[in-house]
C-alpha positions in Angstrom: -3.1 -30.9 21.7 -3.2 -27.4 20.2 -5.4 -25.5 17.9 -4.8 -22.0 16.6 -6.9 -20.1 19.2 -6.1 -16.6 18.1 -8.3 -14.9 20.7 -6.5 -16.3 23.7 -3.1 -16.0 22.0 -3.6 -12.3 21.1 -4.9 -11.4 24.6 -2.0 -13.3 26.2 0.7 -11.4 24.3 -0.9 -8.0 24.4 -1.0 -8.4 28.2 2.6 -9.6 28.2 3.8 -6.6 26.2 2.0 -4.2 28.4 3.1 -5.8 31.7 6.8 -6.2 30.6 6.9 -2.9 28.7 8.4 -4.8 25.8 8.5 -1.7 23.5 9.9 0.8 26.0 12.7 2.7 24.4 15.7 4.4 26.0 18.6 6.3 24.6 21.3 3.7 23.6 24.3 5.1 21.8 25.6 1.6 21.1 22.8 1.1 18.6 21.8 3.0 15.5 18.5 4.9 16.0 15.3 4.7 13.9 12.4 7.1 14.6 9.1 5.8 13.2 6.1 8.1 13.5 2.4 8.2 12.5 0.6 11.4 12.0 -1.0 12.6 15.3 -4.6 11.3 15.3 -7.5 13.4 16.6 -9.6 11.2 18.9 -13.1 11.4 17.6 -16.0 9.8 19.4 -16.6 7.4 16.5 -13.3 5.5 17.2 -11.4 3.8 14.5 -12.8 2.2 11.4 -10.8 -0.3 9.3 -9.4 2.5 7.1 -7.6 4.3 10.0 -5.1 1.6 11.0 -3.6 1.2 7.5 -0.7 3.6 8.0 -0.3 2.5 11.6 0.1 -1.2 10.5 2.7 -0.2 7.9 4.8 1.9 10.4 4.5 -0.9 12.9 5.8 -3.5 10.4 8.8 -1.3 9.7 9.4 -0.6 13.4 9.3 -4.3 14.4 11.6 -5.1 11.4 14.1 -2.4 12.4 14.2 -3.8 15.9 15.0 -7.2 14.5 17.7 -5.6 12.4 19.4 -4.2 15.6 18.0 -0.6 15.5 17.0 1.3 18.6 13.4 2.2 17.6 11.4 5.1 18.8 7.7 4.3 17.9 5.4 6.5 19.9 1.7 7.4 19.9 -0.3 10.3 21.2 -3.3 12.5 20.5 -3.9 15.9 18.9 -6.7 16.4 21.5 -7.6 20.1 21.2 -10.1 20.9 18.5 -13.5 22.0 17.3 -15.5 18.7 17.4 -15.1 18.3 21.1 -16.0 21.9 21.7 -19.1 21.6 19.5 -20.2 18.5 21.5 -19.6 20.5 24.7 -21.8 23.3 23.4 -24.6 20.9 22.7 -24.4 18.9 25.9 -22.8 21.2 28.4 -20.1 18.6 29.2 -16.5 19.8 29.5 -14.5 19.0 26.3 -11.9 17.4 28.5 -14.3 14.7 29.6 -15.3 13.6 26.1 -11.8 13.9 24.9 -10.5 11.6 27.7 -13.2 9.1 26.9 -12.4 9.2 23.2 -8.7 8.7 23.8 -9.4 5.7 26.1 -11.4 4.2 23.3 -8.7 4.8 20.7 -6.0 3.3 23.0 -8.1 0.1 23.5 -8.6 -0.3 19.8 -4.9 0.4 19.0 -3.8 -2.2 21.6 -6.2 -4.7 20.2 -4.3 -4.5 16.9 -0.9 -5.3 18.5 1.0 -2.1 17.8 4.5 -1.9 19.3 4.0 1.7 20.7 6.0 2.8 23.7 3.0 4.0 25.6 5.2 5.5 28.3 5.9 8.3 25.8 2.2 9.1 25.1 1.5 12.8 24.8 -1.8 14.8 24.5 -1.9 18.3 23.2 -4.6 19.3 25.7 -2.5 18.2 28.7 -1.2 21.4 30.5 2.2 19.6 30.9 2.4 19.4 27.1 0.9 22.8 26.1 3.2 24.5 28.6 5.8 24.0 25.9 3.6 25.0 23.0 3.1 28.3 24.9 6.9 28.5 25.5 7.6 28.1 21.8 5.0 30.8 21.1 7.0 33.1 23.5 10.3 32.4 21.7 8.6 33.3 18.4 7.3 36.5 19.9 10.8 37.3 21.1 12.4 36.8 17.7 12.7 38.5 14.3 14.0 37.2 11.0 17.3 38.7 9.8 17.7 38.3 6.0 21.3 39.2 6.4 22.1 36.1 8.4 19.1 34.2 6.9 17.8 33.1 10.3 15.7 34.0 13.3 17.5 36.0 16.0 16.5 37.3 19.5 14.5 40.6 19.4 17.1 42.1 21.7 19.5 42.3 18.8 17.0 44.3 16.8 16.4 46.7 19.7 20.1 47.2 20.0 20.3 47.9 16.2 17.5 50.5 16.5 19.2 52.2 19.4 22.5 52.5 17.5 21.5 53.1 13.9 17.7 53.0 13.6 16.0 50.6 11.2 16.9 52.0 7.8 19.7 49.5 7.2 17.9 46.5 8.7 17.2 43.8 6.2 14.4 41.9 7.9 11.0 40.2 7.5 8.5 42.9 8.5 5.1 44.4 7.7 4.8 46.2 4.3 3.9 49.5 6.1 6.9 49.5 8.5 8.1 53.2 8.8 11.8 54.1 8.7 13.2 55.5 11.9 16.6 56.9 12.9 18.3 56.0 16.2 17.2 59.4 17.6 13.6 58.9 16.4 13.6 55.5 18.1 14.8 57.0 21.3 12.0 59.6 21.3 9.2 57.0 20.8 7.1 56.1 23.8 7.1 52.6 25.1 3.8 51.8 23.3 5.2 53.3 20.0 8.4 51.2 20.4 6.4 48.0 21.0 4.1 48.8 18.1 7.1 49.1 15.8 8.6 45.9 17.2 5.3 44.0 16.5 6.0 44.7 12.8 9.1 42.5 13.1 8.2 39.8 15.6 7.7 36.3 14.2 4.4 36.2 16.0 2.5 39.4 16.1 -0.9 41.2 16.2 -2.2 42.4 12.9 -5.4 43.5 11.1 -6.0 40.6 8.7 -8.7 39.5 6.3 -9.9 36.2 7.8 -12.5 33.5 7.2 -15.1 34.3 9.9 -17.7 31.6 10.6 -20.5 33.1 12.7 -22.2 29.8 13.6 -18.9 28.3 14.8 -17.9 31.7 16.4 -14.4 31.4 15.2 -11.9 32.2 12.4 -11.0 29.3 10.0 -7.9 28.6 8.1 -8.1 28.6 4.3 -7.9 24.8 4.2 -10.8 24.6 6.6 -13.2 26.3 4.1 -14.6 24.8 1.0 -17.1 26.3 -1.4 -17.8 29.2 0.9 -18.8 27.1 3.9 -16.9 25.5 6.8 -15.5 22.0 6.0 -16.8 20.9 9.4 -20.5 21.5 9.7 -21.0 23.2 6.3 -21.7 26.6 7.9 -21.5 29.9 5.9 -18.1 31.7 6.0 -17.5 35.3 5.3 -14.3 37.3 4.7 -13.8 39.8 7.5 -11.1 42.2 8.7 -10.1 41.3 12.3 -7.2 41.9 14.6 -5.5 38.5 14.9 -2.4 36.9 16.2 -0.3 35.9 13.1 2.8 33.8 12.5 5.3 35.3 10.1 5.8 32.1 8.1 6.6 34.2 5.0 10.0 34.9 6.5 10.8 31.3 5.9 9.3 31.1 2.4 12.6 30.6 0.5 14.0 28.1 3.0 10.8 26.1 3.0 11.0 26.0 -0.8 14.7 25.0 -0.9 14.3 22.4 1.9 12.0 20.4 -0.3 15.0 19.3 -2.4 16.6 17.7 0.7 13.8 15.4 1.8 12.4 12.1 0.6 8.8 13.0 0.2 6.2 12.2 -2.5 6.6 14.5 -5.4 2.8 15.5 -5.4 3.2 16.8 -1.8 6.3 18.7 -2.6 4.6 20.3 -5.6 1.6 21.2 -3.5 3.9 23.0 -1.1 5.8 24.7 -3.9 2.5 26.0 -5.4 1.3 27.1 -2.0 4.6 29.0 -1.4 4.2 30.3 -4.9 7.6 31.9 -5.7 7.5 34.4 -8.5 10.5 36.4 -9.9 9.5 39.7 -11.4 9.1 43.4 -10.7 7.2 45.7 -8.5 5.6 48.7 -10.2 3.8 51.8 -8.9 0.8 53.1 -10.8 0.1 56.7 -9.7 -3.6 57.3 -9.0 -4.9 60.2 -11.2 -6.2 63.0 -9.0 -4.7 61.5 -5.8 -1.3 63.2 -5.6 0.3 61.0 -2.8 -1.4 57.7 -3.6 -0.3 55.0 -5.9 -1.2 51.4 -6.6 1.6 48.9 -6.2 1.5 45.8 -8.4 3.7 42.8 -8.8 4.2 41.3 -12.2 6.4 38.6 -13.7 5.8 40.0 -17.1 7.0 43.6 -17.2 7.7 43.0 -20.9 3.9 43.4 -21.4 3.7 46.8 -19.7 2.5 48.5 -22.9 -0.4 46.1 -23.1 -2.0 47.2 -19.8 -5.5 48.5 -20.5 -6.9 48.5 -17.0 -5.9 47.9 -13.4 -7.8 45.6 -11.0 -8.0 45.8 -7.2 -9.2 43.1 -4.8 -12.6 44.1 -3.4 -10.9 44.3 0.1 -8.1 46.6 -1.1 -7.7 49.6 1.3 -8.0 52.1 -1.5 -11.4 51.0 -2.8 -13.6 53.2 -0.6 -11.3 56.2 -1.0 -10.9 56.3 -4.8 -14.4 55.2 -5.8 -16.3 58.1 -7.4 -19.7 59.1 -6.1 -21.4 57.9 -9.2 -20.0 54.4 -8.7 -20.3 54.2 -4.9 -23.6 52.2 -4.6 -22.5 49.7 -7.3 -19.0 49.2 -5.7 -20.4 48.8 -2.2 -22.9 46.2 -3.4 -20.2 44.3 -5.2 -17.7 44.4 -2.2 -20.5 43.0 0.1 -21.1 40.1 -2.3 -17.4 39.3 -3.0 -16.3 39.3 0.7 -18.3 36.2 1.4 -16.6 34.1 -1.2 -13.6 32.1 0.1 -10.1 32.5 -1.5 -10.3 28.9 -2.7 -13.5 29.6 -4.6 -12.2 32.8 -6.1 -9.0 31.2 -7.3 -10.7 28.1 -8.7 -13.8 29.6 -10.3 -12.4 30.7 -13.7 -15.8 30.6 -15.5 -17.6 33.3 -13.5 -16.5 36.8 -14.5 -17.6 39.6 -12.2 -16.4 43.0 -11.3 -17.2 46.7 -11.3 -15.6 50.1 -12.3 -14.5 52.3 -9.4 -14.6 55.5 -11.6 -10.9 56.1 -10.8 -7.9 56.0 -13.2 -4.3 55.2 -12.8 -1.2 56.2 -14.8 0.9 53.5 -16.5 4.4 54.3 -15.0 6.2 53.4 -18.2 3.9 54.4 -21.1 2.2 57.3 -19.2 -1.2 56.1 -20.5 -4.2 56.6 -18.3 -6.1 53.4 -17.6 -9.3 52.7 -15.6 -9.3 51.0 -12.1 -11.7 48.2 -11.6 -12.4 45.8 -8.7 -12.9 42.1 -9.3 -12.9 39.0 -7.0 -10.3 37.1 -9.1 -7.8 39.4 -7.5 -7.0 38.4 -3.9 -6.1 40.9 -1.1 -3.9 38.3 0.4 -1.8 37.6 -2.7 1.0 40.0 -3.7 -0.2 43.6 -3.3 -3.9 42.9 -3.8 -3.7 44.6 -7.2 -2.8 43.5 -10.8 -2.0 45.3 -14.0 -4.3 43.7 -16.5 -2.8 42.7 -19.8 -5.9 41.1 -21.5 -4.1 40.2 -24.7 -1.7 37.9 -22.9 -3.5 36.6 -19.8 -6.6 34.4 -20.0 -8.4 35.8 -16.9 -7.7 39.4 -18.0 -8.9 38.5 -21.5 -12.2 37.1 -20.2 -12.7 40.2 -18.0 -12.0 42.6 -20.9 -14.4 40.7 -23.2 -17.1 40.8 -20.6 -16.8 44.5 -19.9 -15.8 45.6 -23.4 -12.3 46.8 -22.5 -9.4 47.3 -25.0 -7.2 44.2 -25.7 -3.8 45.5 -27.0 -1.4 43.1 -28.6 2.2 43.4 -27.4 3.6 39.9 -28.0 3.5 38.7 -31.6 2.1 35.3 -32.7 -1.5 35.0 -31.4 -5.0 35.7 -32.7 -6.6 38.0 -30.1 -9.9 37.9 -31.8 -10.3 34.3 -30.6 -8.3 34.1 -27.3 -5.5 35.4 -25.2 -1.9 34.7 -26.3 -0.1 34.0 -23.0 3.2 33.3 -24.7 6.4 33.1 -22.6 8.5 33.5 -25.8 8.2 35.7 -28.8 8.9 39.2 -30.1 7.6 42.3 -28.4 5.5 44.7 -30.6 3.6 47.9 -30.1 5.8 48.6 -27.0 8.1 51.6 -27.7 11.6 51.0 -26.6 10.9 47.2 -26.1 9.9 46.6 -29.7 11.8 43.7 -31.4 13.1 42.3 -28.2 12.5 38.7 -27.2 10.4 38.2 -24.0 13.4 37.4 -21.7 15.4 40.4 -22.9 12.4 42.6 -22.7 11.8 41.7 -19.0 15.4 42.7 -18.2 15.1 46.0 -20.1 11.7 46.7 -18.5 13.0 46.3 -15.0 16.1 48.4 -15.8 13.8 51.3 -17.2 11.5 51.1 -14.2 14.4 51.4 -11.8 15.9 54.3 -13.8 12.6 56.1 -13.7 12.2 55.4 -9.9 8.8 53.8 -10.5 9.6 50.1 -9.8 12.3 47.5 -8.9 13.1 43.9 -9.4 11.5 41.7 -6.8 10.8 38.1 -5.7 7.3 37.5 -4.6 5.6 34.6 -2.7 2.0 33.6 -2.9 2.1 32.3 0.7 0.7 34.6 3.3 1.4 34.9 7.0 -0.6 32.3 9.0 -3.5 33.4 11.2 -2.7 32.1 14.7 -5.9 32.7 16.7 -9.2 31.0 17.1 -12.2 32.6 18.9 -13.0 29.4 20.8 -12.5 27.6 24.1 -10.9 24.2 23.5 -7.4 25.3 22.6 -4.1 26.4 24.1 -4.4 29.8 25.9 -2.1 32.4 24.4 0.5 33.3 27.1 -0.2 37.0 26.6 -1.7 39.8 28.7 -2.3 43.4 27.8 -0.9 46.4 29.7 -2.0 49.8 28.4 -3.0 48.0 25.2 0.5 46.6 24.7 0.7 42.8 24.4 3.2 41.4 27.0 4.3 37.8 27.7 4.0 35.9 31.0 7.1 35.0 32.8 8.4 31.5 31.8 8.1 30.4 35.4 4.3 31.2 35.2 3.7 28.6 32.5 1.5 26.8 31.7 -1.3 29.3 31.5 -4.1 26.8 32.1 -7.6 27.0 30.5 -10.0 28.6 33.0 -13.4 27.2 33.8 -16.3 28.9 32.0 -20.1 28.6 32.4 -20.6 27.9 28.7 -18.5 27.3 25.6 -20.1 30.0 23.5 -19.0 33.6 22.8 -20.1 36.2 25.4 -23.2 38.3 24.9 -20.9 41.1 23.8 -19.2 38.9 21.1 -16.0 38.1 23.0 -14.5 34.6 22.7 -15.6 32.0 25.3 -12.6 32.8 27.5 -14.3 36.1 28.1 -16.8 34.2 30.3 -14.1 33.2 32.8 -14.7 34.8 36.2 -11.8 36.9 37.6 -9.4 35.6 35.0 -6.8 38.3 34.9 -3.0 38.4 35.0 -1.9 39.1 38.6 -5.5 40.1 39.2 -5.1 43.3 37.1 -4.3 42.9 33.4 -6.6 41.3 30.7 -5.4 38.1 29.2 -5.6 37.3 25.5 -9.1 35.8 25.0 -8.3 33.9 21.7 -6.8 30.4 21.9 -4.2 28.9 19.6 -5.3 27.2 16.3 -5.5 23.4 15.9 -2.1 23.2 14.3 -0.2 24.7 17.2 0.3 21.6 19.3 1.0 19.4 16.2 3.8 21.6 14.9 6.4 20.3 17.2 5.1 17.1 18.9 7.7 14.7 17.6 10.3 16.4 19.8 8.2 15.8 22.9 8.0 12.1 22.2 11.8 12.1 22.6 11.6 13.3 26.2 7.9 13.4 27.3 8.4 13.9 31.1 10.9 16.7 31.0 9.7 19.6 33.0 12.6 21.9 32.4 12.7 21.8 28.5 10.5 20.6 25.7 13.1 17.9 25.2 16.7 17.5 26.5 19.7 18.2 24.4 20.8 14.6 24.9 17.5 13.3 23.6 17.4 15.6 20.6 21.1 14.9 19.7 20.4 11.2 19.7 17.0 10.9 18.0 17.6 14.0 15.7 14.5 13.9 13.5 11.9 11.5 12.2 13.2 8.8 9.8 9.8 7.6 8.6 6.6 9.6 8.8 3.3 8.1 7.6 0.1 10.1 7.2 -2.4 11.6 4.8 -1.6 14.0 1.9 -4.4 16.2 3.0 -2.0 17.8 5.5 0.4 19.0 2.7 -0.3 22.7 3.1 -1.4 22.7 6.7 0.3 20.6 9.3 3.4 19.6 7.2 4.1 23.2 6.2 3.6 24.6 9.7 5.7 21.8 11.2 8.6 22.6 8.8 8.3 26.3 9.7 8.5 25.7 13.5 11.3 23.2 13.1 13.4 25.6 11.1 12.7 28.3 13.8 13.8 26.0 16.6 16.9 25.1 14.5 17.8 28.8 14.1 17.7 29.2 17.9 20.0 26.2 18.3 17.3 24.2 20.2 17.3 21.3 17.7 20.0 20.0 15.4 18.1 19.2 12.2 16.7 21.8 9.7 13.9 19.5 8.5 11.7 17.4 10.8 10.7 14.5 8.6 13.3 12.7 6.4 10.9 10.4 4.6 7.2 10.8 4.2 4.7 8.2 2.9 1.1 9.1 2.2 -1.1 6.1 2.8 -4.0 5.7 0.4 -7.5 5.7 1.6 -9.4 2.4 2.2 -12.7 3.0 0.6 -16.0 1.7 1.8 -17.9 -1.1 0.0 -21.4 0.3 0.3 -24.4 -1.9 0.1 -27.9 -1.0 -1.1 -31.4 -2.2 -0.7 -34.2 -1.3 -3.1 -37.4 -0.1 -1.8 -40.5 -0.4 -4.0 -42.2 3.0 -4.5 -44.9 3.9 -1.9 -44.4 0.6 0.0 -42.3 -1.0 2.7 -41.4 -3.8 0.3 -37.7 -4.4 -0.7 -36.8 -6.1 -3.9 -33.6 -8.1 -4.4 -30.9 -6.5 -6.6 -31.3 -8.8 -9.6 -35.1 -8.0 -9.8 -35.0 -4.3 -9.1 -35.4 -3.2 -12.7 -38.8 -4.8 -12.8 -40.1 -2.3 -10.3 -39.9 1.5 -9.6 -37.5 1.6 -6.7 -35.4 3.9 -4.5 -31.9 2.8 -3.5 -31.1 3.1 0.2 -27.8 2.5 1.9 -27.9 -0.4 4.4 -25.5 -1.2 7.2 -22.7 -3.4 5.8 -22.4 -5.2 9.1 -25.7 -7.0 8.5 -24.6 -8.2 5.0 -22.5 -11.2 4.3 -21.2 -12.1 0.9 -23.7 -9.5 -0.5 -26.7 -11.3 1.1 -28.8 -9.3 3.5 -29.7 -10.8 7.0 -33.4 -10.1 6.9 -34.0 -10.3 10.6 -31.2 -8.0 11.4 -32.4 -5.6 8.8 -35.9 -5.5 10.4 -34.2 -4.8 13.8 -31.9 -2.2 12.3 -34.5 0.6 12.1 -38.0 0.8 13.6 -39.6 1.8 10.3 -38.2 -1.5 8.7 -39.7 -3.7 11.4 -42.6 -4.8 9.1 -40.6 -4.9 5.9 -41.4 -7.4 3.3 -39.0 -8.8 0.7 -39.0 -10.0 -2.9 -36.2 -12.5 -3.0 -34.0 -14.3 -5.6 -33.2 -17.9 -5.0 -34.6 -17.5 -1.5 -32.1 -14.7 -0.6 -32.0 -11.0 -0.7 -29.0 -9.8 -2.7 -27.8 -6.3 -2.1 -26.3 -3.8 -4.5 -22.7 -2.8 -4.2 -20.8 0.5 -4.8 -17.3 1.7 -3.8 -17.5 5.0 -1.9 -15.7 6.9 0.9 -16.1 5.1 4.2 -18.4 7.2 6.4 -21.2 6.8 8.9 -23.7 8.5 6.6 -23.3 5.7 4.0 -23.5 3.0 6.7 -20.4 1.4 5.2 -18.1 1.8 8.2 -16.5 -1.5 9.2 -15.4 -1.6 12.8 -12.0 -3.3 13.3 -13.1 -4.6 16.7 -15.7 -6.8 15.0 -13.1 -8.2 12.6 -10.5 -8.7 15.4 -13.1 -10.7 17.2 -14.1 -12.8 14.2 -10.6 -13.3 12.5 -7.9 -12.0 14.9 -5.6 -8.9 14.8 -2.9 -10.7 12.9 -5.3 -11.5 10.1 -6.6 -7.9 9.9 -3.0 -6.6 9.9 -1.9 -8.8 7.1 -5.1 -8.4 5.1 -4.9 -4.6 5.1 -1.3 -4.9 3.7 -2.6 -7.5 1.2 -5.2 -5.1 -0.2 -2.7 -3.3 -2.5 0.2 -0.8 -2.5 0.2 1.3 0.7 0.0 4.6 -1.2 -3.0 3.6 -3.4 -6.7 3.9 -2.8 -8.4 0.5 -2.5 -11.8 -0.8 -1.7 -12.6 -2.7 1.5 -14.1 -6.2 1.2 -14.4 -8.2 4.4 -15.0 -11.3 2.3 -11.3 -11.4 1.4 -10.1 -11.8 5.0 -10.8 -15.5 5.0 -7.9 -16.2 2.7 -5.4 -14.6 5.1 -7.0 -16.3 8.1 -6.5 -19.7 6.4 -2.9 -18.9 5.6 -2.2 -18.2 9.3 -3.8 -21.5 10.3 -1.6 -23.3 7.7 1.4 -21.6 9.1 0.4 -22.8 12.6 -0.1 -26.4 11.4 3.6 -26.5 10.2 4.6 -26.8 13.9 2.1 -29.6 14.7 1.2 -33.1 13.5 -2.2 -34.2 12.4 -3.2 -34.9 16.0 -2.2 -31.3 16.9 0.8 -32.4 18.9 4.0 -30.3 18.8 6.1 -31.8 16.0 9.1 -29.6 15.4 12.3 -31.7 14.9 16.0 -31.0 14.9 16.6 -32.6 11.6 18.8 -31.0 8.9 16.8 -29.2 6.2 16.8 -30.2 2.6 18.0 -27.9 -0.3 14.3 -27.4 -1.3 13.4 -26.3 2.2 16.4 -24.0 2.5 15.6 -22.5 -0.9 12.0 -21.7 0.1 13.1 -20.1 3.4 15.9 -18.0 2.0 13.8 -16.8 -0.9 11.3 -15.6 1.6 13.9 -14.0 3.9 15.3 -12.0 0.9 12.0 -11.0 -0.5 10.5 -9.8 2.7 13.7 -7.8 3.6 13.7 -6.1 0.2 9.9 -5.4 0.4 10.0 -3.8 3.8 13.0 -1.7 2.8 11.0 -0.3 -0.2 7.7 -0.2 1.8 6.0 -2.8 -0.5 4.1 -4.8 2.1 1.5 -6.6 0.0 4.0 -8.6 -2.0 5.5 -9.9 1.2 2.1 -11.3 2.2 2.0 -13.1 -1.1 5.5 -14.5 -0.5 4.6 -15.8 2.9 1.7 -17.7 1.4 3.9 -19.2 -1.3 6.5 -20.2 1.3 4.0 -21.9 3.6 2.4 -23.7 0.7 5.8 -25.0 -0.4 6.8 -26.1 3.1 3.4 -27.8 3.6 3.9 -29.8 0.4 7.4 -30.7 1.7 5.9 -31.7 5.1 8.5 -29.5 6.7 8.7 -29.7 10.6 12.3 -28.7 11.0 13.4 -26.0 13.5 16.2 -24.8 11.2 13.4 -23.7 8.8 10.5 -22.8 11.0 12.4 -20.8 13.6 13.9 -18.2 11.2 10.6 -18.1 9.2 8.8 -17.2 12.4 11.1 -14.2 12.9 10.6 -13.0 9.4 6.8 -13.2 9.8 6.9 -11.5 13.3 6.7 -7.9 11.9 3.4 -8.7 10.1 1.8 -11.1 12.5 3.3 -10.4 16.0 0.9 -12.5 18.1 1.0 -15.9 16.5 4.8 -15.6 16.1 5.3 -14.6 19.7 3.4 -17.7 20.7 5.3 -20.1 18.4 8.6 -18.4 19.4 7.8 -19.2 23.0 6.9 -22.8 22.2 10.2 -23.1 20.3 11.8 -22.7 23.8 12.7 -19.0 23.9 12.1 -17.1 27.1 12.7 -13.6 25.5 10.2 -11.8 23.3 10.7 -12.3 19.6 10.7 -8.5 19.4 14.5 -8.4 19.9 15.5 -11.5 18.0 17.8 -11.1 15.1 16.5 -11.0 11.6 17.9 -14.0 9.7 20.4 -13.4 6.9 19.6 -14.9 3.5 22.4 -16.8 1.7 22.9 -16.8 -2.0 24.1 -20.4 -2.0 20.6 -21.6 -1.1 19.0 -19.5 -3.8 21.3 -20.6 -6.7 19.8 -23.5 -8.6 22.3 -26.4 -8.8 20.0 -29.1 -10.2 17.1 -29.1 -12.7 14.1 -31.4 -13.0 14.2 -32.4 -16.7 10.8 -33.3 -18.3 11.5 -36.6 -20.2 9.5 -36.8 -23.4 9.0 -39.8 -25.7 8.3 -38.6 -29.2 7.4 -35.1 -27.9 5.0 -36.3 -25.1 6.2 -35.7 -21.5 6.1 -39.1 -19.8 8.4 -38.6 -16.7 10.9 -36.4 -14.9 14.5 -36.8 -13.9 16.8 -34.6 -11.8 20.3 -33.7 -13.0 23.1 -31.5 -11.9 23.0 -28.3 -14.1 26.7 -28.8 -14.8 26.0 -32.2 -16.4 26.9 -32.4 -20.1 24.5 -33.4 -22.9 26.3 -36.7 -23.2 26.0 -37.4 -19.4 22.3 -36.6 -19.4 21.6 -38.8 -22.4 23.6 -41.7 -21.0 21.7 -41.6 -17.6 18.3 -41.1 -19.3 18.7 -44.2 -21.5 20.1 -46.2 -18.6 17.0 -45.3 -16.5 14.8 -48.3 -15.7 11.7 -46.1 -15.9 12.6 -44.8 -19.4 13.4 -48.3 -20.6 9.9 -49.4 -19.6 8.5 -46.5 -21.6 10.5 -47.4 -24.7 8.9 -50.9 -24.7 12.0 -52.4 -26.4 11.7 -50.1 -29.4 15.0 -48.8 -30.9 16.0 -45.2 -30.2 16.6 -43.1 -33.3 18.1 -40.1 -31.4 18.0 -38.2 -28.1 17.6 -34.5 -28.0 18.9 -32.7 -24.9 18.2 -29.0 -24.4 20.3 -28.1 -21.3 18.1 -26.8 -18.5 15.0 -27.3 -20.6 13.9 -30.8 -21.7 15.0 -34.2 -22.9 13.2 -35.8 -25.9 13.8 -39.4 -26.8 12.8 -40.2 -30.4 11.8 -43.8 -31.2 
């Protein structure tokens, strides 16, 4: 006797996999490798909701399938366990972030295991573990000790740069470096003090200290990345953020701008993600021009423009409010107004300033600049639509042919010259990329493209400009003024940053008495008692940003216990890079960009063998919450059912979806849900309280979070896995509806029943299968294989359902059909298939069975069931070989005893045979 007891089956096989290390992976050169990876989760205290496992289920299906196909699969899991949420909780409770982080990770692991994922847990890594961040610190040190040589187009050891300085100085060096890097000869280099030499080298190092305009959040006490700020406030917590000039550790990602751009053409990623990165990198081909400041003999404003053809249309110059010249060039008459504007503008985020095209603000500095080509004097303004971090922090404004410049000129009544023919500047700007140049001296009559070339040539002849490629991307801030992050392996000697010895790694986070900045404003690490390098030198008090540990973690999975390298050469040579990476598109300009940068750097040093880290990327869509609402009658504790709410004045309130079933509220659970609802009264429909429904983002505040633990308990993990795939295409957003799970659960029970008789006894036979059974099986084998290979999982679930329905109708109990079908289903529903595989007599896990091959011969139709009509009305069916001729079909139909009965002795006038369609007997 046997029923489908999913609870005991799933617990049994999860225990088996754990005890037998079923998914443990070792290097095996005899097999092709497949590296399947999910984006590093941050272990929040809330645990997983049903939306989180979507990508994990997809990657697990592919991983299990690839094992069945003979691949050696690396499918690891770990945790991006440094971060602000744990630290904020620590500030509130005084509990060490490590304690809550450990608890959260244990909760995540329990939930992940309950879903039957085939992770190799022996490879688990945590970014907050010193044995892991030792290597994050080590990579930082390699970056510090490297520079980017444009001549060889790669990073090289800093020693090669020092040798070049000693021999020839830096005048011939073509390197990524700070804009204000001075030229020095070999003799001048030799005369520099150690501090001066180190300061000069900092202008070349790939990680370096620099004064930078950053997003400072006073309430969080830390700097935030641009993608952590939205609408002028922190994305986490909603705290005000201000733009502030601070000394920060930086990463010279700009050195890799062109390679990051070109590399996008070599990887299989979603086009929207590639486009986001292209836009973030923001390559522009144009010219750099110098506008001399009138009355300031040795000062000029450098601008970058892609449209030097419009140089005669410049009617003003605009500086970013943070530009270094603003204070110096502002006239006394304009000082108060400029100072007030700068204070206002600095508290707006770059994102807001770039996206807000409707608000036009700015002020005149009182200064003028000289157009380097026309010689015309033009006013210098400041405006927040110009960003200090993009280009040179200054633009030459051509209002006739740029929409933002046009709006600015209109607002402040500035001239709008026309220099490209074809528009109507009384109505709007004419930002044409083609057309004839007018009102422009030597450029008159030229087409735009030709005018650009002629303009650059003239600028170079006059010595006032040159051709240049510019990138919007800025160097990345690499410091956070907080506690719960990787310590930077740097100490200061006479104000010079110096690295620890490699043998001294890891530099472990010290204990502090509180996780807040010190009373004097230093980061929390400033609270550590007697925390000095060798008891003498001050350590760096900032910690690394959240993206540090996640920018290389896939390599640590290859060799997680190695204490002498971040991963061995053997492991890296075998696993190479990630074949399939699944995660959210929200990481396009953060994690994914930084990871590509670090990977290319490690590649330059010969430490890894692939230039790109992730071959194929899939962005899973969001599972949206299905929110429920109750309707409270105004000034009462009475709630009216959805269908009656329009008869009353009501307020809609979110209600916990876990106390709603089929859109009907459990009244007693509702009363117990919140104390203020304990005495609630209800106006019902048909004796029930029907709730309202709306599709929204799944979040605790909307009470629409569905806990997977509850669903696993009620339906089983296999049901949840298959249902999440059944919801729709992996990449699309789709609403959650628990009501739909019952269909998948019934399917699994029908599949189980194929193996048993009506008395629940094992009934699998060794009989030979029929053509109809073979056709149903091989159709499924082919369909599922094709679906997984193209990552279309929902259609496979539909095919499984069709197959099981067909086999149930055929009363199939044959091993030759059920055994291969079990293997095909194993990737989707691993628990039930392991159990049935075992009952089929196998002692090894189904994990390493062979995926069955489908055969065309079983899919090709050789017979056809002809509908037999009498005078156009279908009365019967007869099966014929598709090769049978019309004459043969007619002869057999008329000879049929059944057809003769239907004819009732009446004479046949004619027989119409449409091959492969129908037979109609006319009487």
